[in-house]
N, C-alpha and C positions, 0 to 999 in steps of 0.2 A: 268817408262818412263815418264820423266817430260818435257813438252814443255815449251816454253817461255811465254805462254799466261798469267799465273798468276804471272809473274816475273816483269812486267813493271808497272809503276804507271798508265799509260793510260789504260792498259787492266784491272787492278784491279778496277779502277774507273768505267770503263764500266761494269764490272761484278757486282759490288755493285749496280749500277743503274738498270741493267737488273733483278737482283735477289731481288730487294727491297720488292716485295710483296710475296716472297716465304719463307716459313718457314717449319720446321719439327715439328710443334706443335702437329700434330696428331700422328706422329711417337713417340714423346716423351711421349705422353699419353699411348702408347702401352708398353713403357719401364717401366713405373712406377709400375705396379704390380710385376715386377721381381726384381727391384732394389729399396731398401728402401731409404726414404728421408734422406738427409745429407750424403749419401755415397760419397766416393771419386771417381770422374768420370773424365776420360780423353776424350776430344773430339779430334778426328783426323781430321785435315783440317777444322779449325774454319772459315776460309774465312772471310766474312763480319761481322760475329759475331752474326747473327740473332738467330741461334739455341743456341749458347753459352749463350746468355742472358736468353732464355727460360729455359735452363737446370739449369742455376745459381739460378733460383727461388726455385728449389727443391734439388739441389745437390751442393757439394763442387767441382766445376769444374776447371780443368786445361785445358785451350785451347791450341791448337797447330796448326802450319802450317809450310809448307816447303817454303813459299814465304815471304821474308823480307818485301815486300810491304804490304801484308796482316797483318803480325805481327805488323808493324808500325801502321796500321789502327786500329787493335784490341787494342793495348796499348793506343793509343790516345783516342779512344772511351770509353775504360773501364780501366781507370788508376789504379783501385784497383784490377783488374783481374790478374790472373797468366797465363802466356803464355810461351810456349816452342817452339823452332824451332826444329821440328821433321820431319823426313822422314817416310812415312807411312809403309815402309817395315822394316827398321831397328829399329825404335822406340827407339833410344838411350837415355834412361833415367834410373836412379837408383830408381825412385819412383815406388811405387806399388799402384794399384787402385782397387776399388771394381767393377768398370764398365768402359767400353770403348764404345764410340758412334761415329758414322760417318754418314753423310747424303750425299750420292752420291759423295763419295770421293774415295773409294777403287776400283771403276770401272776403275780408271786410271792405275791399275796394271795388268800385265799379270797374267795368272793363276799361274805360278810358283812364281811370286812375291807375290801374294795373299796368297799362301800356306806359304811362309816365314813370311809374316805379321801375319797370324793366329797363327803360332808357337810362334812368338815373343809376340803377345798379350797374349797368355796363360802364358808366362813367367813373364809378368809384372802385372798380375792380382792376387789378393788375392784369397784364397780358395773360391770356389763357385762364383767367379767373373762372371759378366754378360757382354756379348757383344751385341750391337744393331747396325746393319749396314743396310743401304739401297743401292740398286743397280738398274740400268736400266735393265729391263727384255728383253731378246731376245737371238739371236744367233750371234756368231762371234764377230768381232771388227772393229773399223774404226778410222780414224783420224778426229777429229772435232776441228776446230780452232787451229790446230797444236798440239792438245792433243790426246793421245791414249785413246780410250774408249772401254772397254771390256764388252760385254753384258753377262748376266747370266740367268740361269734357276734354278729351285729348285733342280734338280738332281746334277747339277754342284756345287752348293753351298754346298750341303750335302757332296759331295766328297771332297771338299776343307777343310771344317771345322770339319768333324766328327772325325778326329784323335785327336783333341784337345778340342772339345766342345761337350757337350750334347745339341742336338738341341731342343730348347723349342718351337720355332715357325718359320715358313716360310710362309709369306702370301703375296698375290698379293694386290697391291693398285694402285690408280690412281693419277699420278702427273699431267699429261696433257691429257692423253687418258686412257680409261679403261685398267686395267691390264698392264700398261707400266712399272711398278716398282715392286720390291720385298723388303720386310722387313724381315731381318734375326735376330733372337734373340737366343742366346746360353749361356750355363753355362759352365764355365771351368771344364773340366773333372778332376776327382780325380787323374788320372794317371800323370797329368802334374803339 
C-alpha cells in the first residue's frame, strides 16, 4: 500500500530534512556479526541514503527505492552507487544477495504483503543469506501522512518470517521512546 507521500519532490525534501539526524548506525552494528564484510547487500527503501552510505563502508551495497524522487536524490548524491527501482513486495530483480537490510520500511506493508516480501527475499538471497529489518513495535495499523503503517510484535514477526528464515535475533530498541521498535535478524532457511 503505497501513499503519495514519498512520490513528490516536496514531500521527499521534507522527509530528508526531518530525517537528517536519524540513522541506522546502531542497527548496522548489530548486523555486522552475522554478515561478513564485503558481502553483497540489498537495502530496501534507501530513501535519503543515510543508511546506504553507512552500509557502503562495510558492504557492496545495492540501494533501492520505489520512489523516483528518492532514486533521483540517491543517484545525484552518490553518483558511483548502484540503485534499483524496487517494490518491497515483489523485489523484481535477477540479482542475488548475501544480505537484505531495511530500516523502518517494511512496516508500510500489510501482513500478507510482508509474508510475500519475506518469501521473495528468501528467493533472492544466496545460501545462508541474512536479513536485517527494523519495525515500529505495537499493535494494529494506522494511516500516517497518507501512508499505511503496520505495527508489529515479536510473535507476529516470528509467524511471518519463520517459514523462510531461521530467526537469529529479535530485540527491542529505542528510536524515540523506550521499546518503540523491533530489530529482526534472520538467516535464509535451507528449505528455500
